[in-house]
C-alpha positions in Angstrom: 0.4 1.5 29.8 -2.3 3.1 27.8 -4.2 6.0 29.4 -8.0 5.8 29.4 -9.8 9.0 28.7 -13.6 9.2 29.4 -13.7 5.5 29.4 -12.2 5.2 25.9 -8.9 3.9 24.7 -7.1 6.8 22.7 -5.5 4.1 20.5 -8.7 2.4 19.6 -9.1 2.0 15.8 -12.4 3.3 14.5 -14.3 1.3 11.9 -13.7 4.0 9.2 -9.9 4.2 9.8 -7.8 3.8 6.6 -5.2 1.2 6.1 -5.3 -2.5 6.9 -6.2 -4.5 9.9 -3.6 -6.5 11.7 -5.2 -9.7 10.5 -5.0 -8.5 6.8 -1.4 -7.6 7.2 -0.5 -11.0 8.8 -2.3 -12.8 6.1 -1.1 -10.9 3.0 2.4 -9.4 3.8 4.0 -12.9 3.4 3.0 -12.7 -0.2 5.4 -9.9 -0.9 8.8 -10.9 -2.4 10.7 -8.8 0.2 8.8 -10.2 3.2 10.7 -11.2 6.3 9.5 -12.8 9.6 10.8 -9.8 11.5 8.2 -7.6 9.8 5.4 -9.8 11.1 6.8 -9.6 14.6 6.7 -5.8 14.4 3.1 -5.9 13.1 2.0 -8.1 16.0 3.8 -5.9 18.6 2.8 -2.4 17.4 -0.7 -1.0 18.2 -3.0 -1.2 15.1 -3.7 2.5 15.2 0.0 3.1 14.6 0.0 0.6 11.7 -2.8 2.6 10.1 -1.1 5.9 10.5 0.3 6.7 7.1 2.7 9.2 8.6 4.8 6.6 10.3 7.7 5.0 8.4 6.6 1.4 9.2 3.0 2.1 8.0 4.4 3.6 4.8 6.4 0.6 4.2 3.7 -2.0 4.9 1.1 0.0 3.0 3.4 0.1 0.0 4.0 -3.6 0.2 0.3 -4.4 0.5 -0.4 -2.1 -2.5 2.2 -3.8 -4.6 0.8 -7.2 -3.8 -2.8 -6.3 -4.5 -1.9 -4.3 -7.7 0.0 -7.2 -9.2 -2.8 -9.7 -8.5 -5.4 -7.3 -9.9 -3.5 -6.7 -13.1 -2.8 -10.3 -13.6 -6.5 -11.1 -13.3 -7.3 -8.2 -15.6 -4.8 -8.6 -18.4 -3.7 -12.2 -18.6 -4.6 -13.6 -22.0 -5.6 -17.3 -21.9 -6.5 -19.9 -24.4 -8.3 -23.2 -23.9 -7.9 -26.4 -25.9 -10.6 -29.0 -26.8 -9.5 -31.1 -23.8 -10.6 -28.5 -21.3 -7.1 -27.2 -20.4 -7.0 -23.4 -20.0 -3.5 -21.9 -20.1 -1.7 -18.6 -20.2 1.5 -16.8 -19.2 2.0 -14.4 -16.3 4.9 -12.5 -14.8 4.5 -12.4 -11.0 7.2 -11.2 -8.6 5.0 -11.7 -5.5 3.3 -14.9 -4.2 -0.1 -14.2 -5.7 -0.5 -16.8 -8.4 -2.9 -18.8 -6.3 -5.2 -15.7 -6.2 -5.1 -15.5 -10.0 -5.8 -19.2 -10.4 -8.7 -19.0 -7.9 -10.2 -16.0 -9.9 -10.1 -18.0 -13.1 -11.4 -21.1 -11.5 -14.5 -19.2 -10.2 -14.9 -17.3 -13.5 -14.6 -20.2 -15.9 -16.2 -22.9 -13.8 -14.9 -26.2 -12.6 -15.0 -28.0 -15.9 -11.4 -27.3 -16.9 -7.8 -27.5 -15.7 -6.0 -24.1 -15.4 -2.3 -23.7 -16.1 -0.3 -20.5 -15.6 3.4 -20.2 -16.5 5.2 -17.6 -14.4 8.0 -16.0 -16.3 9.5 -14.6 -13.1 10.3 -18.0 -11.5 9.9 -20.2 -14.6 7.4 -22.5 -13.0 3.9 -23.6 -14.0 1.1 -23.6 -11.5 -1.8 -25.9 -12.1 -5.3 -25.8 -10.5 -7.5 -28.9 -11.1 -11.3 -29.0 -11.3 -11.7 -29.3 -7.5 -9.4 -26.2 -6.8 -6.3 -28.0 -5.7 -3.0 -26.3 -6.8 0.4 -27.7 -7.6 3.5 -26.1 -9.0 6.0 -27.8 -11.2 9.3 -26.7 -12.8 8.4 -27.3 -16.4 7.6 -25.2 -19.6 3.9 -24.4 -20.2 3.5 -26.1 -23.5 4.9 -29.4 -22.1 2.6 -29.2 -19.1 -0.4 -28.6 -21.3 0.5 -31.5 -23.6 1.0 -33.9 -20.7 -2.3 -32.9 -19.0 -4.3 -33.1 -22.3 -3.0 -36.5 -23.3 -5.4 -38.6 -21.2 -8.3 -36.2 -21.2 -11.3 -36.7 -23.6 -12.3 -34.2 -26.2 -15.0 -31.9 -24.7 -17.4 -30.8 -27.5 -18.2 -27.5 -25.6 -14.6 -26.4 -25.7 -14.1 -27.8 -29.2 -16.5 -25.1 -30.4 -14.5 -22.1 -29.0 -11.1 -22.7 -30.5 -9.9 -19.1 -31.0 -6.6 -17.5 -30.0 -6.6 -14.7 -27.5 -5.5 -12.3 -30.2 -8.4 -13.3 -32.5 -10.9 -12.8 -29.7 -9.7 -9.3 -28.7 -9.3 -8.3 -32.3 -12.9 -9.1 -32.9 -14.0 -7.4 -29.7 -12.2 -4.1 -30.4 -13.2 -4.0 -34.1 -16.9 -4.5 -33.2 -17.0 -2.2 -30.1 -14.6 0.6 -31.1 -16.4 3.8 -32.1 -14.2 6.7 -33.2 -16.7 9.3 -32.0 -16.3 8.1 -28.5 -12.5 8.1 -28.5 -11.3 8.9 -24.9 -7.5 8.7 -24.7 -7.4 9.8 -21.0 -9.9 7.1 -19.9 -8.1 4.5 -22.0 -4.8 5.3 -20.4 -6.3 5.2 -17.0 -7.8 1.7 -17.6 -4.7 0.4 -19.3 -1.6 2.2 -18.1 1.5 2.1 -20.2 3.2 -0.3 -17.8 0.5 -2.9 -18.4 1.8 -3.4 -22.0 4.9 -5.0 -20.4 2.7 -7.9 -19.1 3.0 -11.2 -21.1 -0.6 -11.1 -22.3 -0.4 -7.5 -23.4 2.9 -7.4 -25.3 2.0 -6.4 -28.8 -1.7 -6.5 -27.8 -4.3 -5.1 -30.1 -5.1 -2.4 -27.5 -2.0 -0.5 -28.3 -3.1 -0.1 -31.9 -6.6 1.1 -30.9 -5.4 3.7 -28.4 -2.6 5.2 -30.4 -4.9 6.8 -33.0 -3.9 10.2 -34.5 -6.2 13.1 -35.1 -6.1 12.6 -38.9 -7.7 9.1 -38.3 -10.9 11.0 -37.4 -11.0 13.6 -40.1 
């Protein structure tokens, strides 16, 4: 039984406490690939202040899992390269170990509006997730190109999308060529924004960023 001191619960979590609330843990831990129902039982049973204590083994474990989930979703949103055809089908490739593809789809749906279908092929499980204009998601075991072809077959040509038929490589090549200024070269900031591990992501393999950040001093003489 908890001891009350001066009318206050010593295990009460202050609003500024670090870590995650119990509700956040219950909602997002199941997204982790190594999630087990036993973990949720522990989260429900242990006081929240203990869960937020980074010194406890359980807190370290769940904080690491939450960080891995949020980092993967963030990097997929940031570095996935997509293309869109003239039928309004937006498509790209991701590699997601955790159950976060719905978060990436939702981000793209909100960013690009509700006028297109979104298809993301996950290399990790070899499935394609589709979000329609109304935000409904379905997942099928089929290659991306085949899915895009099937979805595009009965959709009309949309003039708006017909005017923006560029590959992702062309878009970013133009962006970096127009924005890159050698006098402002900042290798440390570039590596912070795009860590080396990000070049292993599908959209970044062989990306133009690697060429722009691997400049040598002689390039500026």
